N, C-alpha and C positions, 0 to 999 in steps of 0.2 A: 504494500500500500504506500502511496506517495504521501509524504507529509504535506499538509495543507499550507499554503503560503498566499500572500497577497500578490496580486498581479503587479503592484507597484514595486515589488522586490526584483522583478525581471527587468533588466536594462533594455530600454527601447532602442531599436535600430532603424535607420532610414530604410524604408521599403524600396528595394532596388528598382522596381518598375515605375515608381511614382516620383521620387525625389523629395524636394523640400516640402515640409509641412505634413508629411505622411510617415508615420512610424509603425513598426510592428514589434510585438513581443511574442516569443514562443513560450506559451504558458505550459504546455505539455508536448514533448516531442521525443525524439530518439534518445536524447540524453537522460530522459526520465523513464525509459523502458517502454514507451508507447510504440506499439508495432502496427496498429491499424489506422491511426489518425494522427494528425498534428493539430493541436489547438493553438490558435494564434489570436492575439488581440490587435486589431488594426485601429489606429487612431489618426483621424484626419482633422487637421486644424481648421478653424473657420476660414472660409475662402479658398481652401486648398482642395485638390482633387486628385484622383487616380486616373491617369489618361487611358483612353481606349486601348485595350489589349485583350488577348485570349490565351488560354492554356489548354493542354490536352487532358486536363483533369477537372472534375467538378469542385464547386465550393458550396458549402452549406454555411449560411451566415445568420447571426442573430444580432439585431441592433440593440445595444445596451443603453446608449444615451446619444442625444443629439438628433439633428435632422439632416436629411440629405436627399439626393435624387440619383437614380440609376437609369441608364438608357435601356429601354425595352422596345425592340423593333424601331429604333431610331428616334423614339420620343421619350422625354424625361418622365419618370414616375417618382413622385415624392414618397418618402417613408420616414418613420420616426421610431422612438423607443418601442420595443416589443415586436417590431416588424421582423419577418423571417424572409430571407432572400435565398433563392436557389439559382446558381449559375451552372449551366450544363457544360460538359466538356466541349471546348472549341467555340463556345459562345463569346462574342466580343462583349466586354463590359467596361463601364466607365462610371465611377462613383464620385459625387461632388458633395462637399459639406455646404449646405444652404443656410445653416444657422449661425448663431453667435457663440456657440460653445463647441468644444471638441466632439466630434462624431466618433463613437466607440462601437466597434463591431467585433463580436467573437466569430472567428472563421475557422471552419474545419476543412482540412485537405487530406487526401490519401498519403500514405507513407512514401510513395515514389515522387511526390512533388517536393520542390525545395521548401524547407521549413520557412524561409523568408527570402 
């Protein structure tokens, strides 16, 4: 069993696909013995965004706090705390923080995906 910890104890790193204003924290991953998923916390600063991109793996995401929009079929769809997002393998996605506070999203990816 993993000892419980606060997400704040995990050092944030710049999310490679996004750049300034977007960080990620590996909450549970290979170093913790996780073999089926990697659990990440993605934080998007107010006004920042994750540019359009795609991956050959799916993402399951839960919005913890903040507000944002994601492109679906080329049109922005707003979301907020408690929203659940599913991004299919190969699907282009683009997330933007539309609010005045950090957007925090718990994101699960499969073990073959880069942890960050």
